[in-house]
N, C-alpha and C positions, 0 to 999 in steps of 0.2 A: 503493500500499500504506500502510495505517495501522498504526502500532505503537505500542503501550504498554510502557514498561519501568519495572516496579517503582513504580507510581504510588501514593502514599500521601497521606491527607489526614486530619488529626484534628480532630474537633469535640468539643463538651463531652460528649455521651453517645454518639458515633458515630465510626467511623473507617474508611477504605479502607485496606486493608493490601496492599500490595506487589501491585498488580493488573498484570498482564502478559498481553497476547494480541496477536495480529496478524491484521488484517482485510486479506485479499489483495485485489487489483484484481477486481472482478466477484463478490466474495462477497455473499451475503445473510446476514449475520452475526446471530445472536440473543443478546442478553443476557437469560437467564431467571432469575427469581427472585421470591420474595414480596415484598409491600410492605415497604418499610423495609430492603431488603437492600443498597442503595447503587447501584442500576442507573441511576436518574436522574442521581446525583451523577457517575457517570462519564461519562456523556453531557455534562453541563454542564463538566465539566474538559476533555473533548476540545474541546468548542466555544469554550471560553476564558472562560465565566462564572464558573469556580471555578479558582483557582490551587492546584495541588498543593503540598504540603509538601516532597515529594521525587519523583524519578522523572523521566521525559522522555516526550514524545509526538512521534513523527515520521510525517510524511506525505509520501509520495514521497522518503524519506531525508533530508528536511529537517526540522530540529528546530523545531517550532511551539510548544513548551511555553510561551514567554513572548510569543508572537506576538499582536499585537492581533486582536480577533475578526473584524474585516473582511479581514484578512489571511490568514486560515486556509484559505480555499477549503472550508469545511465548511458544511453547511446542516443546521439543526435545527428540526424540526416538534414543537411542544409539544402535550401532550395536550389542552389547552383550547383549541387552534386559534390563540387571540391574534391574531385579525384586527382590522383597524380598523373600528368599526362605522359611523363617518361616512363612509367611503370605499365606493365601488362596488365590486364584484368585480374589475373591470378595474384600478381604481385600487390595490386591495389587491395584485393580482399585479404591477403595474407598479412598485411603491414601491421594491424593492430595486435597480431599474435607474437610479434618479434620481442615484445616486453614480457612474455609469459614463458615460464619454463616448461616448454613442451618439446618433445622429441620432432625432428623435421617431418617424419612420416605422419606423426599425429596432426601437425599442422596442415600438412597436404590433404589429409583425409577431412578435416574440418572445412577446409576452403571448397573442397570439391562437393561436399555434402550440402553446403549452403548454396553454392552455385547451382546445383542440380535442383534445390528447392525453388529457386527463382529462375529457372530455366535460363540460365546463362552459362552452363557448363560447356557449351560449344563455342564460348567467345573467350575462354581463359587465355589464349595465346595473342589476342587482339589488343591493340592500343587504343586508349580512349578516343583518339581523334578520328578512328574509323567507326565509332559507334553513334547509333541514333539517340535522341533525347531519352526515350524509354529505356534503352539499353543501358545508358549512363545511370539513370535512376535506380535501376535494379543492381547495378555495381556498388553504387553508393550504400544502398540497402543492405547488401550482402556484407560490405566491408563492416557495417555497424552490427549487424546480426551475428556475425562470427564470434563477436566478444560475449554473446549470450547475455544481454543487458537485461536488468530487472524491468526497466522501463524504457520503452523506445520513443523518443521524441521525434516528430516529423514536422518541418517548418515548410508549409505550402508545396508538399511534394509533387502535386500534379499541376501546379500553376502553369508551367511553360509548355504543357503537353496538348496536342490536338485531341479532338473528341474521342477518335478510335483508341488512341494511346491511353487516354483517361480510363476509359471503360476496362481496358486490360490491366491497368495498374490498380484500380479500384478492386478488381477480382483478386489480384495478388495480395493486397493489403489485408483483404477480408480472409483470405486463407492464412496469412501469417497470424492473424488475431484468433482465427479458429484453432490453431496449433498451441494456443495458450500465451501468446505475447501480450503483455499490458502495453497499450500505447496512448500517447497523448499527441494529438494530431492538430496542428494550426491551419486554418483556412479562412478565406474571406467568402467562400462559395457555399450557400445554404444548401444547395442540392448535394454537394459532396458531403456535407455534414449529416444530412438526412440519410443518405445511402449507406454511410459507414458507422456513425457513432450510436452508442447506446447511452451516453451522457453528454450533454452540451452546456457550456458556459459561453454566454454572449458578453462581450467585453467592448467597451467605447471609452475613449479618453482616459485609459488606464484605470478604469473601474468596471468591476462585474455589474451587470444590470440584470441578469437573469441566468438561472441554473435549472436543469432539469432533464427529462428524457426528451428525445426528438418530438414525441407526441405532445408533450407539455409545452415546450417552447414554440412549436410551429403552429399548434392549434390554440394555444392560449397565450399569446404574447403579453407581457405585463406592461408594455410601454409603447408609444407610438413609433419610437426608434426601432424597436424589436419588431413590431409588425411591418413596417415598410422595408425593413432590412432583409427579412426573411420572405418577402415578396407578396405580403397582404395588401392588396390596394384599397380594400373598402373598410377604413378604419377611421372613425369619427368621434370627436368629443362630443358628448351628449348629456343632457339633463333628463333624469326620469320623472315621470308623473303618471298619476293613475286617473283613469276616467271609466265610468261605468263598471267599475270592478276589473277593468283590464289595465295592463302596464304598458307605457309607450315610452319610446326614447325620442326626445326632440333634437333633430339634427340642425334644422334652420327654422325660420319663421314659418315656412309652408310644409316642411317635411317632418313626419311622425312615422315612427317605425313601431308596430306591435312586436313585443317580444315577451319572453317568459324569465322572470327574475324576481328577487324580493323587492316590493315597492319601498321598503325602507331605505334603498340604496338611492341616492339622489344624483350625484355626479360620477362621471367616468368616461370610458370609451366603449363603443360599439363597434363590432367587427362582423363581416359577412364574407365568408369564403366565395370566390367567384364561381366554382363549381356547384355552389348551392343555390344559384340563382337561375331561374327558368325565364326564357325569353320567348315572346310571341309577336307576331307581326300585328295582330289585333287583339282586341279584348276577348278573354276565353273564360269558360267556367273552370275555376281552379280551387283547390282546397287551401291555397295560401291566402293567408290574411292580409299581406301586404301586396298591393297591386298599384303600380304607377305607369303612366304614359310619359314617354320622352323620345328624344331624337338621338340617333347615333352619331356621336362624335368621331369616333375612330374605330378601326378594325385592324388589328395587329395580330399576325401569326407569331406564336411563341412555342417554345419546346414543349409545353404542356397541352397546347390547344390554341383556339382563337380567342384572344382578348378582345370583347367588344365593350366599348366605353359608351354609356348611355346618360345623357343629361336630363334628369328628372326635377331640377332645382338644384341638385348636387350631383357630381358625376359619379356613377356607380359603374364598376367593371364586373362582367360577366364572362365566364371562361366556357367556351362551347367547342364542340368538335367541328372539324371542317364540313363533315356531312350534315350537322344542324344548321351551319351557316348557309349551305346550298338550299336546304329545305325551307328555311325561313325567308329567303329572298329579300334580305335586308342589306342596304348599303350605306355608307357615310352620307348623313344628311336626311334619311328617311326615318319614319316614326316607328316605334315599336313599343311593346308593353314589357314591363319587368315584374316578376312574381317571386316573392320570398316568403317562406313559411316562418312562422313566430319562433319555431323551435330551432330554426338555422341561424337566428340572431344571437350573437354572444355578447354578453356585457361583462366588462372588466372595471370594477369599482377602483376608485382613487385611494 
């Protein structure tokens, strides 16, 4: 188990502020945040490259805050691979073993075992200059994993790869994790976080603003920043009121949304996932309690489907399939209807 207790670090124009979290054995733990949020600095502090001004780092209940880098049993893979260009792949992987009291044949076996696990055993005689970005990343991972670290730290490992290579590397990382490796992975990509992590910490401006499972973070963001960062577009500050025994959220002077929540909660945020919104070209019979007419502002293809933004007095984003868009026969500038069930509207209290 890796535990950070109130880690703080002050620089001229940036600071980490009381960073605390626990990575349990077997976790695939994600640090998620925009560039400059402080994610990489946290990794460097755990690895021993940066000394905190205050706080402590514990690994397996042992305080390693001031331990030497080589004594931490922590492996760090940098975003830029940092492999030795004048060494072969085999020599790169074997490099960390030179300081260990191992027989040459044992070192060779360890290198070939990890190379085979990462599907680069056919590259052992090659030089880094002849490798692709994905192959270089595998070499960097192998060089770190051959040390058998207690925790593997990954700094944006997929950032520089194309879509196909990202898919391959994600599968490889999941396999490493399934084999029992505890992992702490830094990324700014929420889809990457969702597909890999079992625990997520969201960080901005050197502070943790939310922690939980992927489902908790992505389905129930605790702030407007988190909602927008993870791709939730329908997120509005609201006031709650009760009328005729029903609870409503007031978005604007003209837009009220029926929802299911405790009427005692007065102020907060309202969220509707795009995939929970039904579109129709005209008024229809629907079980939805929220129905509005508006005009289509924009239609944008995305990786998840078609994002249709509709102005009903505020702009609402619906996520539909390409097939649904064809059937609806709507275009930018045309009118359509939005339908949302009260149970699909989520309220987050302040």
